[in-house]
C-alpha positions as CSV (number, residue, x, y, z in Angstrom):
1,X,13.1,100.9,45.5
2,X,12.3,102.9,42.4
3,X,15.8,102.3,41.1
4,X,15.3,98.5,41.7
5,X,12.0,98.5,40.0
6,X,13.4,100.4,37.0
7,X,16.4,98.1,36.6
8,X,14.2,95.0,37.0
9,X,11.9,96.4,34.3
10,X,14.7,97.2,31.9
11,X,16.6,94.0,32.6
12,X,13.8,91.5,32.8
13,X,11.1,92.9,30.7
14,X,12.7,91.9,27.3
15,X,13.7,88.5,28.7
16,X,10.2,87.8,30.0
17,X,8.6,89.1,26.8
18,X,10.8,86.8,24.7
19,X,10.0,83.8,27.0
20,X,6.3,84.5,26.7
21,X,6.5,84.9,23.0
22,X,8.5,81.7,22.6
23,X,6.0,79.8,24.8
24,X,3.2,81.1,22.6
25,X,5.2,80.2,19.4
26,X,5.7,76.7,20.8
27,X,2.0,76.3,21.5
28,X,1.1,77.4,18.0
29,X,3.7,75.1,16.5
30,X,2.6,72.0,18.5
31,X,-1.0,72.8,17.6
32,X,-0.2,73.1,13.9
33,X,1.9,69.9,13.8
34,X,-0.7,67.9,15.6
35,X,-3.5,69.4,13.4
36,X,-1.7,68.8,10.2
37,X,-1.0,65.1,10.9
38,X,-4.4,64.5,12.4
39,X,-6.4,66.1,9.6
40,X,-4.4,64.2,7.0
41,X,-5.1,61.0,8.8
42,X,-8.8,61.7,9.2
43,X,-9.1,62.6,5.5
44,X,-7.4,59.3,4.5
45,X,-9.8,57.4,6.9
46,X,-12.8,59.2,5.5
47,X,-11.9,58.0,2.0
48,X,-12.3,54.4,3.1
49,X,-15.5,55.2,5.0
50,X,-17.0,56.9,1.9
51,X,-15.9,54.0,-0.3
52,X,-17.6,51.5,2.0
53,X,-20.8,53.6,2.1
54,X,-20.8,53.6,-1.7
55,X,-20.3,49.8,-1.9
56,X,-23.1,49.2,0.6
57,X,-25.4,51.4,-1.4
58,X,-24.4,49.7,-4.6
59,X,-25.1,46.3,-3.0
60,X,-28.6,47.5,-2.0
61,X,-29.2,48.7,-5.6
62,X,-27.9,45.4,-7.1
63,X,-30.3,43.4,-5.0
64,X,-33.4,45.5,-5.6
65,X,-32.9,45.6,-9.4
66,X,-31.8,41.9,-9.7
67,X,-33.9,40.1,-12.3
68,X,-33.4,36.7,-10.6
69,X,-34.8,38.2,-7.3
70,X,-37.7,39.8,-9.2
71,X,-38.5,36.4,-10.8
72,X,-38.5,34.7,-7.4
73,X,-40.9,37.4,-6.0
74,X,-43.3,37.3,-9.0
75,X,-43.3,33.6,-9.9
76,X,-46.2,31.3,-8.6
77,X,-44.3,28.2,-7.8
78,X,-46.1,24.9,-8.0
79,X,-43.5,23.1,-6.0
80,X,-41.9,24.6,-2.9
81,X,-38.5,23.0,-3.6
82,X,-38.3,24.9,-6.9
83,X,-38.5,28.2,-5.1
84,X,-35.8,27.1,-2.6
85,X,-33.5,26.2,-5.5
86,X,-34.0,29.7,-7.0
87,X,-33.4,31.3,-3.6
88,X,-30.1,29.3,-3.2
89,X,-29.0,30.3,-6.7
90,X,-29.8,34.0,-5.9
91,X,-28.0,33.7,-2.6
92,X,-24.9,32.4,-4.4
93,X,-25.1,35.4,-6.8
94,X,-25.4,37.8,-3.9
95,X,-22.5,36.2,-2.0
96,X,-20.3,36.3,-5.1
97,X,-21.1,40.0,-5.7
98,X,-20.3,40.8,-2.0
99,X,-17.0,39.0,-2.2
100,X,-16.0,40.8,-5.4
101,X,-17.0,44.1,-3.8
102,X,-15.0,43.3,-0.7
103,X,-17.9,43.8,1.5
104,X,-18.8,40.2,2.4
105,X,-17.3,40.4,5.9
106,X,-19.4,43.5,6.7
107,X,-22.8,41.9,6.0
108,X,-24.6,40.7,9.1
109,X,-27.9,39.6,7.3
110,X,-30.0,40.2,4.3
111,X,-33.7,39.9,4.6
112,X,-36.0,39.7,1.6
113,X,-39.7,40.2,2.4
114,X,-42.5,39.4,-0.2
115,X,-45.8,41.2,-0.4
116,X,-47.6,38.2,0.9
117,X,-45.5,38.3,4.1
118,X,-43.2,35.4,3.2
119,X,-39.5,36.0,3.5
120,X,-36.0,34.5,3.2
121,X,-32.7,35.5,4.6
122,X,-29.1,35.5,3.3
123,X,-25.9,35.7,5.4
124,X,-24.7,34.4,8.7
125,X,-26.1,30.9,9.2
126,X,-25.8,31.2,13.0
127,X,-28.2,34.2,13.0
128,X,-31.8,34.7,12.1
129,X,-33.5,38.1,11.9
130,X,-36.9,38.4,13.7
131,X,-39.2,39.5,10.9
132,X,-42.1,40.3,13.2
133,X,-40.0,42.5,15.4
134,X,-38.6,44.3,12.3
135,X,-42.1,44.9,10.9
136,X,-43.2,46.2,14.3
137,X,-40.2,48.6,14.4
138,X,-41.0,49.7,10.9
139,X,-37.4,49.3,9.7
140,X,-38.6,49.1,6.1
141,X,-40.0,52.6,6.3
142,X,-37.4,54.1,8.7
143,X,-34.3,53.1,6.9
144,X,-35.6,53.2,3.3
145,X,-32.8,54.4,1.1
146,X,-30.9,55.7,4.2
147,X,-27.1,55.7,4.5
148,X,-25.4,53.2,6.9
149,X,-24.7,55.8,9.6
150,X,-27.2,54.8,12.3
151,X,-26.5,51.9,14.7
152,X,-29.5,50.1,16.2
153,X,-29.9,47.0,18.2
154,X,-30.4,44.0,15.9
155,X,-33.8,42.2,15.7
156,X,-32.0,38.9,15.7
157,X,-33.5,35.9,17.3
158,X,-30.1,34.4,18.4
159,X,-27.7,37.3,18.7
160,X,-29.2,39.7,21.4
161,X,-27.9,43.3,22.1
162,X,-25.8,43.4,19.0
163,X,-25.6,46.7,17.1
164,X,-26.0,46.7,13.3
165,X,-26.3,49.3,10.5
166,X,-29.7,48.7,8.8
167,X,-30.6,50.0,5.3
168,X,-33.6,49.1,3.2
169,X,-35.3,49.6,-0.1
170,X,-38.5,48.6,-1.8
171,X,-38.3,46.2,-4.7
172,X,-40.2,47.0,-7.9
173,X,-41.1,44.9,-10.9
174,X,-39.1,46.2,-13.9
175,X,-42.0,45.4,-16.3
176,X,-45.0,46.7,-14.4
177,X,-43.3,49.1,-11.9
178,X,-45.4,47.6,-9.1
179,X,-43.8,47.1,-5.7
180,X,-43.2,43.4,-5.1
181,X,-41.3,43.3,-1.8
182,X,-38.7,44.8,0.6
183,X,-35.0,44.3,0.9
184,X,-33.4,45.0,4.3
185,X,-29.6,44.7,4.7
186,X,-28.1,44.7,8.2
187,X,-24.3,45.5,8.2
188,X,-22.0,44.5,11.0
189,X,-21.3,47.1,13.7
190,X,-17.5,46.9,12.9
191,X,-18.0,47.8,9.2
192,X,-16.2,51.1,9.6
193,X,-14.1,50.3,12.7
194,X,-11.9,48.0,10.6
195,X,-10.7,51.1,8.8
196,X,-9.6,52.8,12.0
197,X,-6.1,52.2,13.3
198,X,-4.7,53.7,16.5
199,X,-1.8,56.1,16.0
200,X,1.3,56.8,18.2
201,X,1.1,58.6,21.6
202,X,-2.1,56.7,22.6
203,X,-4.2,58.4,19.9
204,X,-7.8,57.3,19.5
205,X,-9.8,57.7,16.4
206,X,-13.6,57.1,16.2
207,X,-16.7,58.0,14.2
208,X,-19.9,59.6,15.4
209,X,-23.2,60.4,13.7
210,X,-25.2,63.7,14.3
211,X,-27.0,62.2,17.3
212,X,-23.6,61.7,19.0
213,X,-23.7,57.9,18.7
214,X,-20.4,56.2,18.3
215,X,-20.6,54.2,15.0
216,X,-17.0,53.3,14.8
217,X,-14.1,53.1,17.3
218,X,-10.7,51.5,17.7
219,X,-12.1,50.2,21.0
220,X,-14.9,47.8,20.0
221,X,-16.6,48.2,23.4
222,X,-17.4,51.8,22.5
223,X,-19.4,50.9,19.4
224,X,-23.0,52.0,19.7
225,X,-22.3,54.1,22.9
226,X,-24.1,57.5,23.3
227,X,-21.3,60.1,23.4
228,X,-23.5,63.1,23.2
229,X,-23.2,63.8,26.9
230,X,-19.5,64.4,26.6
231,X,-18.8,68.2,26.7
232,X,-16.2,67.9,23.9
233,X,-18.5,65.9,21.7
234,X,-21.4,68.4,22.3
235,X,-19.1,71.2,21.2
236,X,-18.2,69.3,18.0
237,X,-21.8,68.6,17.2
238,X,-22.8,72.2,17.8
239,X,-20.2,73.7,15.5
240,X,-20.9,74.1,11.8
241,X,-17.2,74.0,10.8
242,X,-16.2,71.0,8.6
243,X,-12.7,70.9,10.0
244,X,-11.4,72.0,13.4
245,X,-10.0,71.1,16.8
246,X,-11.0,71.4,20.4
247,X,-8.9,71.2,23.6
248,X,-10.3,69.7,26.7
249,X,-9.5,67.5,29.8
250,X,-10.7,64.0,30.2
251,X,-10.0,62.2,33.5
252,X,-7.6,65.0,34.3
253,X,-5.7,64.3,31.1
254,X,-5.3,67.2,28.6
255,X,-6.4,66.3,25.1
256,X,-6.7,67.9,21.7
257,X,-9.5,66.5,19.5
258,X,-9.4,67.1,15.7
259,X,-12.6,66.5,13.8
260,X,-13.5,66.2,10.1
261,X,-17.0,66.0,8.7
262,X,-16.9,63.3,6.0
263,X,-18.4,64.8,2.8
264,X,-21.7,63.5,1.4
265,X,-22.4,61.8,4.7
266,X,-23.6,62.5,8.3
267,X,-20.5,61.0,9.8
268,X,-17.9,63.0,11.8
269,X,-14.4,61.5,12.2
270,X,-12.7,62.4,15.4
271,X,-9.1,61.8,16.6
272,X,-8.0,62.4,20.2
273,X,-4.4,63.1,21.0
274,X,-3.0,63.3,24.5
275,X,-0.8,66.4,25.1
276,X,1.4,65.0,27.9
277,X,4.4,64.4,25.7
278,X,4.2,67.9,24.2
279,X,3.5,69.5,27.5
280,X,6.6,67.9,29.0
281,X,8.7,69.6,26.3
282,X,7.0,72.9,27.0
283,X,7.7,72.5,30.8
284,X,11.4,72.0,30.2
285,X,11.6,75.2,28.2
286,X,9.5,77.0,30.8
287,X,12.0,75.8,33.6
288,X,14.9,77.0,31.5
289,X,13.3,80.4,31.0
290,X,12.5,80.6,34.7
291,X,16.1,79.8,35.7
292,X,17.4,82.5,33.2
293,X,15.0,85.1,34.7
294,X,16.1,84.3,38.3
295,X,19.8,84.6,37.4
296,X,19.0,87.9,35.6
297,X,17.1,89.2,38.6
298,X,20.0,88.4,40.9
299,X,22.4,90.3,38.7
300,X,20.0,93.3,38.6
301,X,19.7,93.2,42.4
302,X,23.5,93.3,42.8
303,X,23.8,96.2,40.4
304,X,21.0,98.0,42.3
305,X,22.8,97.6,45.6
306,X,26.0,99.0,44.1
307,X,24.2,102.0,42.6
308,X,22.3,102.5,45.8
309,X,25.6,102.9,47.8
310,X,27.1,105.5,45.4
311,X,23.9,107.5,45.2
312,X,22.5,107.3,48.7
313,X,25.0,109.7,50.5
314,X,24.4,112.8,48.3
315,X,20.6,112.1,48.1
316,X,20.4,111.8,51.9
317,X,22.3,115.1,52.3
318,X,20.0,116.8,49.9
319,X,16.9,115.3,51.5
320,X,17.9,116.4,55.0
321,X,18.6,119.9,53.9
322,X,15.2,120.1,52.1
323,X,13.5,119.0,55.3
324,X,15.1,121.8,57.3
325,X,14.1,124.3,54.6
326,X,10.5,123.0,54.7
327,X,10.5,123.7,58.5
328,X,11.5,127.3,57.9
329,X,15.2,127.1,58.5
330,X,16.8,129.3,55.8
331,X,20.1,130.0,57.7
332,X,22.2,127.3,56.0
333,X,23.6,126.6,52.6
334,X,23.7,123.2,50.8
335,X,27.3,122.1,49.8
336,X,28.4,118.7,48.5
337,X,31.9,117.4,48.1
338,X,31.3,115.8,44.7
339,X,31.6,118.0,41.6
340,X,28.8,116.2,39.6
341,X,25.1,116.4,38.8
342,X,24.3,116.4,42.5
343,X,26.3,119.6,43.0
344,X,24.2,121.1,40.2
345,X,21.1,120.1,42.1
346,X,22.5,121.6,45.3
347,X,23.2,125.0,43.5
348,X,19.6,124.9,42.2
349,X,18.3,124.3,45.7
350,X,20.3,127.2,47.1
351,X,19.0,129.5,44.4
352,X,15.4,128.3,45.1
353,X,16.0,129.0,48.8
354,X,17.0,132.6,48.1
355,X,14.0,133.1,45.8
356,X,11.7,131.7,48.5
357,X,13.1,134.1,51.0
358,X,12.6,137.0,48.6
359,X,9.0,135.8,47.8
360,X,8.2,135.6,51.5
361,X,9.3,139.2,52.0
362,X,7.3,140.3,49.0
363,X,4.3,138.4,50.3
364,X,4.6,140.0,53.7
365,X,4.6,143.5,52.1
366,X,1.6,142.6,49.9
367,X,-0.3,141.4,53.0
368,X,0.3,144.7,54.7
369,X,-0.9,146.6,51.6
370,X,-3.9,144.3,51.4
371,X,-4.9,145.1,55.0
372,X,-4.6,148.9,54.2
373,X,-6.8,148.5,51.1
374,X,-9.4,146.5,53.1
375,X,-9.5,149.3,55.6
376,X,-10.1,151.9,52.9
377,X,-12.9,149.7,51.4
378,X,-14.6,149.6,54.8
379,X,-14.2,153.3,55.1
380,X,-15.7,153.9,51.6
381,X,-18.7,151.9,52.6
382,X,-19.8,154.7,54.8
383,X,-20.6,156.9,51.8
384,X,-23.6,154.9,50.4
385,X,-25.0,154.6,53.9
386,X,-24.6,158.4,54.4
387,X,-26.3,159.1,51.1
388,X,-29.1,156.6,51.9
389,X,-29.8,158.2,55.3
390,X,-29.8,161.7,53.6
391,X,-32.2,160.6,50.9
392,X,-34.4,159.0,53.6
393,X,-34.6,162.4,55.3
394,X,-35.5,164.1,51.9
395,X,-38.2,161.5,51.4
396,X,-39.9,162.4,54.7
397,X,-39.6,166.1,54.0
398,X,-41.2,165.6,50.5
399,X,-43.9,163.5,52.1
400,X,-44.7,166.3,54.6
401,X,-44.9,168.8,51.8
402,X,-47.0,166.5,49.7
403,X,-44.4,166.2,46.9
404,X,-45.3,162.6,46.1
405,X,-43.2,162.4,42.9
406,X,-40.1,163.6,44.7
407,X,-40.9,161.2,47.5
408,X,-41.2,158.2,45.2
409,X,-38.1,159.0,43.3
410,X,-36.1,159.5,46.5
411,X,-37.4,156.3,48.0
412,X,-36.5,154.3,44.9
413,X,-33.0,155.8,44.7
414,X,-32.5,155.1,48.4
415,X,-33.4,151.4,47.8
416,X,-30.9,151.3,45.0
417,X,-28.1,152.8,47.1
418,X,-29.0,150.5,49.9
419,X,-28.5,147.4,47.7
420,X,-25.3,148.8,46.3
421,X,-23.9,148.9,49.8
422,X,-24.6,145.2,50.3
423,X,-21.6,142.9,50.0
424,X,-23.4,140.0,48.3
425,X,-22.5,139.6,44.6
426,X,-25.5,137.3,43.8
427,X,-29.2,137.9,44.5
428,X,-32.4,136.2,43.5
429,X,-34.1,137.1,40.2
430,X,-37.1,138.3,42.4
431,X,-34.7,140.8,44.2
432,X,-33.2,141.8,40.9
433,X,-36.7,142.5,39.5
434,X,-37.4,144.7,42.6
435,X,-34.2,146.7,41.9
436,X,-35.2,147.1,38.3
437,X,-38.7,148.2,39.4
438,X,-37.1,151.0,41.5
439,X,-35.0,152.1,38.5
440,X,-37.9,152.0,36.1
441,X,-40.0,154.0,38.6
442,X,-37.4,156.8,38.5
443,X,-37.3,156.7,34.6
444,X,-41.0,156.4,34.3
445,X,-41.5,159.6,36.3
446,X,-38.9,161.3,34.0
447,X,-40.9,160.2,30.9
448,X,-44.3,161.1,32.3
449,X,-45.5,157.5,32.5
450,X,-44.9,156.7,28.9
451,X,-42.4,154.0,29.7
452,X,-43.9,150.4,30.1
453,X,-41.9,147.4,31.4
454,X,-43.7,144.0,31.3
455,X,-42.6,140.6,32.8
456,X,-43.3,137.3,31.1
457,X,-42.4,134.4,33.5
458,X,-42.7,130.8,32.3
459,X,-42.5,129.2,35.7
460,X,-42.9,131.4,38.9
461,X,-40.2,129.3,40.7
462,X,-37.6,130.6,38.3
463,X,-37.7,133.9,40.3
464,X,-36.0,132.0,43.2
465,X,-32.9,131.3,41.1
466,X,-29.7,133.3,41.8
467,X,-28.4,135.9,39.4
468,X,-25.6,138.5,39.4
469,X,-26.6,141.7,41.0
470,X,-27.5,144.6,38.7
471,X,-27.7,142.4,35.6
472,X,-31.0,143.8,34.3
473,X,-30.6,147.5,35.0
474,X,-27.7,148.3,32.6
475,X,-29.5,146.5,29.7
476,X,-32.8,148.2,30.4
477,X,-31.0,151.6,30.7
478,X,-29.3,150.9,27.4
479,X,-32.7,150.1,25.9
480,X,-34.2,153.4,27.2
481,X,-31.4,155.8,26.2
482,X,-30.3,154.2,23.0
483,X,-33.5,152.5,21.8
484,X,-36.6,154.2,23.0
485,X,-35.5,157.8,23.7
486,X,-34.2,158.4,20.1
487,X,-37.7,157.7,18.8
488,X,-38.6,161.2,19.9
489,X,-41.8,160.8,21.8
490,X,-40.2,159.1,24.8
491,X,-42.8,156.2,24.8
492,X,-41.9,152.6,24.6
493,X,-42.3,149.1,25.9
494,X,-39.7,146.7,27.3
495,X,-40.7,143.0,27.6
496,X,-38.7,140.7,29.8
497,X,-39.1,137.0,29.2
498,X,-37.8,134.5,31.8
499,X,-37.6,130.7,30.9
500,X,-35.7,127.6,32.0
501,X,-34.5,125.0,29.6
502,X,-32.5,121.9,30.9
503,X,-30.1,123.4,33.5
504,X,-29.9,126.9,32.0
505,X,-32.0,130.1,32.4
506,X,-32.7,132.2,29.3
507,X,-33.7,135.9,29.8
508,X,-34.8,137.9,26.8
509,X,-35.0,141.8,27.3
510,X,-36.8,143.1,24.2
511,X,-37.5,146.8,23.4
512,X,-39.4,148.3,20.6
513,X,-36.9,151.1,20.0
514,X,-35.0,152.1,16.9
515,X,-32.9,148.9,16.9
516,X,-29.2,148.5,15.9
517,X,-27.1,147.5,13.0
518,X,-24.6,144.6,13.1
519,X,-21.7,147.0,13.5
520,X,-23.4,148.7,16.4
521,X,-24.0,145.4,18.1
522,X,-20.3,144.5,17.7
523,X,-19.2,147.9,19.1
524,X,-21.6,147.4,22.1
525,X,-20.1,144.1,23.0
526,X,-16.4,145.2,22.6
527,X,-15.5,148.1,24.9
528,X,-12.0,148.3,23.6
529,X,-13.3,149.3,20.2
530,X,-16.1,151.7,21.5
531,X,-15.5,153.1,25.0
532,X,-18.5,155.4,24.6
533,X,-20.8,152.4,25.1
534,X,-19.9,152.1,28.8
535,X,-23.3,153.3,30.0
536,X,-25.3,152.5,33.0
537,X,-25.3,152.7,36.8
538,X,-21.7,153.2,38.1
539,X,-20.3,153.0,34.6
540,X,-21.3,149.4,34.1
541,X,-22.0,148.7,30.4
542,X,-23.3,145.7,28.5
543,X,-19.8,144.5,27.6
544,X,-18.9,144.6,31.3
545,X,-22.0,142.5,32.2
546,X,-21.0,140.0,29.5
547,X,-17.5,139.7,30.9
548,X,-18.9,139.3,34.5
549,X,-21.1,136.5,33.4
550,X,-18.3,134.6,31.5
551,X,-15.9,135.1,34.4
552,X,-18.5,133.8,36.9
553,X,-20.1,131.0,35.1
554,X,-17.8,130.1,32.1
555,X,-17.3,130.9,28.5
556,X,-20.4,129.0,27.3
557,X,-22.6,131.6,29.1
558,X,-23.0,135.3,28.4
559,X,-25.0,137.8,26.3
560,X,-26.0,137.7,22.6
561,X,-27.9,140.5,20.8
562,X,-30.3,140.3,17.8
563,X,-31.8,143.5,16.4
564,X,-33.7,144.9,13.4
565,X,-33.2,148.6,12.7
566,X,-36.4,150.6,13.2
567,X,-38.2,147.7,14.8
568,X,-36.7,146.0,18.0
569,X,-33.6,144.9,19.9
570,X,-33.5,141.6,21.7
571,X,-30.8,141.0,24.3
572,X,-30.5,137.4,25.4
573,X,-28.9,136.5,28.7
574,X,-27.9,132.9,29.3
575,X,-26.8,131.8,32.8
576,X,-26.9,128.4,34.6
577,X,-29.8,127.6,36.9
578,X,-28.7,128.2,40.5
579,X,-31.5,128.0,43.1
580,X,-31.5,130.4,46.0
581,X,-31.6,128.8,49.4
582,X,-32.8,132.0,51.2
583,X,-36.3,132.1,49.7
């Protein structure tokens, strides 16, 4: 199975990788080709849209600054027909201008409103804009100097539910600068749609404004529709990019929509292109790649079966022999007929078998030696108990003879020997302090009560934590003999500080002895350089304690020493917090 997986990986991985890469390359190429053609087309379309917006703005400006119109709006006609003649003449001028500007077919209606409320209209004779409805809707203010990018329902008396592009501007008197009327131009809803032409592959191109309203479409029924609820349109409206594309599905048909924000306007041109024709090409290539992979997999499978036949026999022989060896059968010898790599493996297995037999014999001998040593250890444990019992007898004799000092020293020494005989390697800090008290009692008697040991405990619960046995005594002994005693008078103070920080315990043992130099501290912590420093009970020195701590808890824990000659020595013990369960 491993061979099959390996060959399939080696044989098929490059082929699959190439297929995946080519599929990705094809997707990128299709996307770029569509994008290049679509963006170019949208830019060309946007040129026509911008041109029509400029022409519509120019028409509005021509009307509002026309001298003939200003004359009509400011003249007090004595005869009504005279005004009608001037209006007809102005309408002819306006129509001629629209024809020359090639915008005549885009005009729905032009409404001119005078300050006194009178008005006249130019444009489609079959339509008449409702002036009262327009004033109520406040078109003059809403669409004042706006661009033609907002479709609204026309306020037309005869043409209901027809969308138009309204723009307006106030008309001023050139001589006085006073407002004399309003001009409102309503452009047809297909003003921009005439510039939109469907492309190949059922492409659709349309225009939307920032509100998501369709203001131009190759399908005239879509003009004026609210497209903001379409997820693809919402994504286009929410992005700030001027050019881009979005892929989506509409009616289960995959589409790619390219969009282009027309400069100097609020119009977004969008072109939708179905991807079915491109996806069919991709599917053909995918089928070809799948066929090639299946054929390759079949060839790899045949090769695997062949290799399996020529490799199985020696492998099964080796496997069977190893199973017998694992059950303890060392009587045979592995031999293969082939003189190849498998025979080399067989020779190595035979060699390993001989070494295992020799190792088992050596282990058997070590086991017997270990049992003998354990017996001797048990035998040697009798000695501390014998000494403890003897000291207990001496204590009672000293008590009968009223030798209190001898009694106290004997009792303290007995307790120390009793704890030495215990098998536990860790005790609580409270028990360690009790052992230290017994040791200090003996030394205090020796120094006539001039030795003072004080405890400073930050949290009483810290005394329930576990600590290595006889950790304090060698350090205190070193402080007495090498720090306090050389002072000459035999008096001194040893302060022991116990604190917990995070998950570690910090113990400071500070004496006011003669202190040490940096060289002396280095010698004290390195027994191989200064064997004389191995002082303390049972020959246990400070370096020994440091090694015990590191071996038990790790290299980040141990002892560090700071000292000032003639002033003090501070030995810091750092161990992890380990709460005792027996207290």
